[in-house]
N, C-alpha and C positions, 0 to 999 in steps of 0.2 A: 655670774659664780659657776653653773652649771655648766658653761662651754669652758670654763678655766680648768675646773677639776678633771673634764673629760681630756683637753690637751694635755696637761698635766701626766695623767695615767698612760695616754698615748704616747707621751715623749719617753717615759720612764720605762714602758714596755717595749719599745723599738729599741733603745740602747739594752735592755736583756735579751731581746731575740738578736739584734747583731752579736753581741757577746757570745751567744749560743750557736748561732745558726753558722756563723762566720767558720770558726772552728770545725764544725761537723761536717762544712760543704768540703772544707781543705782535707778533712778526714776520709770524707769519700771519694774524693781524686785520687788518694795516696791507696786505700783499698782495691779502686777499680784497677789503678795501674799494676798493683803487685799481684792482682788474679792472673791477670793477663800474662806478665813476664812468669808468674808461677808456672803457668800452663805451658808457657813457650820452653822454658827449662826443663819439662819433665820430658819433652817430646824430644829436645836434643839429647837430654842423658837417657834416653831410650835406645839412641844408637851407639853409644860409646863402648859397649861390649863388642856390638855386631864388627864396628871398626876395629878394633884391636886386633880381630880374629879373622875378619873375611879378607878376601881380594877384591879390586875396585869392578867386576864383573859380578860379585856376588851381590855389593852393597848397593848397585844401581837400582835392582828392582825393589830392595827395601826402602830406599830414598825416596823412589817414586811413588809407592804406595802409601807413605808417611806423608809427603807433600799433599797429595789427594785427600785427607782426612783430617791432616793437623789444623790448618786454618792459618798455619804460619808458613812461611817460606823456611826451609831448612835447605842447609848448603853444607858440604863436607869440603873440606880442604886437607887433601893428602899430602904427605910431606913429598912425593916427589912433582908436586906442581898439579896433579889432577885433581878437579874440580867435577864434583858430583851433586847431583839434586838442582835446586833451584838455581839458575843462573847469578851471580852475584861476583863482583871485583873483589879482589883480595885487600883489604880494607887495612889501614893501620893497625885497627883493633885485632883483625885476625892475626898480622904478624905479631903483634905484641903477646896477644895469646900463646902463639907457638914459642914464644919465649919464657914467658912469665905464669903462665898457666891460665886457667878458667877465670872471665870477668865481664863485666857487662859496660857496654858503651853506649851512652844516648847522643842522638843527635838532634837536628829540628825536626825530621821527619819521623823518628821513632827509635827503638833501643834495639841495639844487636846483643843478643844473648852466646857468649864464646865459650863453649866447652872443651877445653885441652885433652885430646887421647893421647899419653904419652907411653913409651914403651915400644912402639915401631921400629923396625929395624933401620929404616931411613930418616926417622926421628918422630917430631909430634905431629898429630893430624888435630884439626880443629872444626868442630863441629859449631856451624851458625845456624843460629834460630831466629828470625827479624819481626819484631812486632811494631806496626804500624802507629802513626798518631791515632788514627781512628779506632783500632782496639786498645790503646791504652785508655780511651775516653768512653769506650761504649758503656751505653747506659746511663752515663753521669748526668747528661742532659735532664734525663726523666728524672733522675733522684734531685737535682738541684730544685725543677720546677716544682716538686711533692713539699721539698725544705720551704720555698718560698710560699707557695701557699698555705701551707702549715702556718706560716710565720704570721700571714694575713690574716688568717683565720683565727688564730690565739690573739693578734690584735685586736681585731674586731671585737673579738668577746671582752677582751679586757675594757675596751672603752663601752661597750654596752653594757657590761655590769658598773662599771665608774659611773656611765650617765644615770643607771637606776639608782645606785646610790644618792648621787649627788641630787637627783629629784626628790627621793626621799628627805635630803636635807633642806634644800631650797623650797620646797611646798609649804612646809610650816613657816617658813622666814617671810614669805610671800603672802600667807595667810595673815600673818601680824602686821606686814605694812598696810594690808589692805583693812583690817580691823582698826589700825593706828589713824587711817584716814576718813574712817567711819567715824571713829570718833570725833576727830577734827572737825567734822560736818555737824556733828552735834548728837548723832546717832550712840546714847549713853548706855543703850542695851548691847552694842556690839561686844561680842566675847571671840577668843580665839580658841580653838580646840588642842587640846593638852597633847602632842605628838610629836615626833621625830626626836633627834638624840636627845640626851641629858640636859646640855646646856640650853638647847631650843626650848625646852620644855620649861627651864627655869626663867626664861625671859618672858615666854607665856604667862605662867603664873603671876610673873611680877606686874605684866601688862593689864591680865584680868585684875588684880588686886586694884592696880592705879585707878582702871576704870570703874569699879566698885567704889572706891574713893570718893572720885570725881562726882558720881551720880549721888552720893550722898549729902557732899558738899553742896551742890546744886541744889537739892532737896530741901536742905537746910537754909540757902540764902533764898530760896523760894518763899518758902514760908516766913522768913522774916520779913520780906518785901512785902508778904499779903497781910502779915500780922501788922506792920508799921502803918499800910494803908487804911487797916479796917480801924486801926485807932483814930484816926484821923474824920471819921464819921460822927462822932461824938462832938467835936468842934462844930462841924458843917450842919449838925443838925441845930445847934445853938443859933449857929449865923442865920441861918432859913429862920427860926423862931423872931429873931430879934429884929430881920429885914420885914416878916410880915406885920411887925407890930409898929411900923413906920406909918406915922399921918397922912404922909403924902401916898397915895393909892399906885401912882405910877411908879414913885420911886421905890415903893416898896416891891412893886412887882418887877423893877429891873433889878433890884439885888437880890430878890429870892430866883429870879431866873440864872444869875450868875453863881450862884449858891447851890442850886439844882445842877448846871452843869458842870461846876467843881466836883460834886457826888459824883456823876458820872463817870468823871473821869477817874477817881479812885475806884470806884467798881471795875472799871476797864484795867486799871493797874492790877488789882487783887486776881482778875482774871487771866491777864498774861503772865504774871508771877506764877500762877499755877499751871499753865499751859504752854508754856515758854517753848517746850521740844516738840510742838505741833510745826505741821508744814510753814513755810512761809505763806503770809496771803497775799492779795492784790487788790488794785481798787481803781476807779477811775480819777487820777491824779487832777483832771482839771475840776470835776466833781467836787472833791474835795478842797481844794484851792479857793474856789467859788463861796463853799460854806464857810471856811475859816476867814475870810477877808470880809464877808458879809459881818461874820461876827466881831471882828474887832474894828468895822467901818463905825460901829454907834461910840467905842472908845474915842476913835479919830476925829469924828465930829466934836467931840467935847472938848479937845484938846486944838482944834483947829490945824490938824493935821491934812494936809493934801496927799490925795494917794492915785498914783497913777497905775494903771491896771492894764497890762497886753496879756491877754489870755486866748490860748488856741480853744476854740468851743469843744474839742473833744468827740469822741472818747480818747484819752489818753492812759491806755491800762499800764500800769506799773508794776512790780514785783514787790510791793511793800503792803500792808494792811492800811486800812482807811483809819484807824485809830492811831496808829503808829505814823503815818504821814500828818493826822492832822495835830499831834503829840510834837512834831518836828516845826511844822507851822507856827504853833504856838509859841512854844520855845523860841523863834527867830522873831517872832512879830511881837514876843513879850521882851524881848530884848530891845528892841526900838524903843517902845514905850518907855522902859526902864531905865536907859543908858543915853538918851537923847532928850534935849528941850523939847518942851512943847511947841508947837507949831512947825515942827521938822516934816520936812516932806521925804513921804518914802514911795518906791515903786516896788511892783512885782510882776514879772514876766514868765510865762510857762509857753515852752513851743516842744514840739517834738525835734530830736536833733538825734541823726544816726538810727543806731539800735536801741536808743532809749528815749526820755525825755529830760528836758534840760529847765531847772527853775531858778529863777534868779532872782534875789531881794536885794535891794537897793536904797540906802536913806543917805539922807543929807546933813548927817550930825557930825560930831567931831570923830568918828572911825577909831580906829586900834592904833594904839602906839606900839603895840608888839601882838602877834598872834596869841591869843590866851591858851593855855593847856588845860586839861580837864582838873578839875577842882580847883583852879585858880582863877579870882576876878578881882580886877581893879575897880569894882563901883559895887562892893560890899554884898553882892549875890552869889550865889552856889558855884559860879563857874561851868555849870551843866550843861546849859543852853546848846552852844556849839557841839558840843560831844554827843547830844542826843541826836542831834542832825546830822552828823558825821556816821554815827551807829546807823541811821536810818538809811542814809546812801550806801552802805559799804552792806547790809543785809540784802540790797536790792541789786549789788554785782557794779554800783556806781563808786562814786566818790564827791566830795566836799572840799572846796576850795574858798580861801578868803583873800581878798585883796582891797586896796584902797579904790575910791572912787575919786573923779575929780571936779570940782577942786578940792573938795575935803569928802568925807564920809567912808562909808564900807559897801562893799558887793560881796555878798556871799552865793557861790554858784554851787547847786546841787544836781550832779547826774544823778540819774534815777533809771534803773534797767528795766526792762520789759519783761514780764511773767513769761 
């Protein structure tokens, strides 16, 4: 935009300068030629009275002296054919002036100023002063150069002023774009300074109001999530107390452990909801995967599920927190246990790939009839499991893809970016 405004002003000023300077240059050319012609005419007319009264011998010294100081060759053609002064041919213009009177004749080399002196006994004498082309344009080149320089200076000044004005307009727009990018990146404290033209200031105020409104909505949403998570503590406490009252100590310990794990997850949800605008975390993906696979292996043994593990020993750092990655794994593994028959085999593979880490979870269940969308499930669940995994992958700069396994089953590929 800044370059376009400067170019627009440059084009407009160029047209104005051409419309102004070209006529002025032509006028200077005319004035310069008229000045030379006027001077030559004055010299020629200064001899008319002497030509009308003196003879040839008296005229010759006066004409020679005039040619010495005039700067223009002066020639006198007497009626009897005598030519005095600077040598010159009797041109058609001289002959015409002897008949019709004083006139000016222009040729390729300059101009003839012809002054007729009538009333002589033999006829009409003609005084000729010649102005060559160099004299007609003397000083014109310097004047044109000054005009061209003036035009360049004015054009440069106009472009400079236009660039300053454009910068004053564009700078707030760039600031608005930067604030918009910061808001999109999650910096809800980003605000733009109110400056620039009235229209830009109006947009700035609207953007700042929008940012404040977004921040308020996000705050309300976080508090709502935290409140909902906090309300789960009461039923979890009841569940833990019920588990502790079981007669079988081993069963009581197992159920109590699950309840405590669930309570820890609720606590983590509360903390995440209240500190979601903090910097993204990082963790060792290999360590987290091993920990969650070990956790689910107890239930896998109870359901006679065969588990195939292919894990890189690590460390494999990824740009996602340990809690988020654990929640992602729990959601995906929980889907396997919830939506596949007992005894279904599943596999987990974790390896470095390019600039990140590739996590693959595959099962030999019925698979997906179609890829589910957020909030939709064909098995009576919330439909958020895959979406949690997708958001985890995106937050690290990676992606999630779902495909079918052979001969049946589902393959979920999660690509996680490095910190």
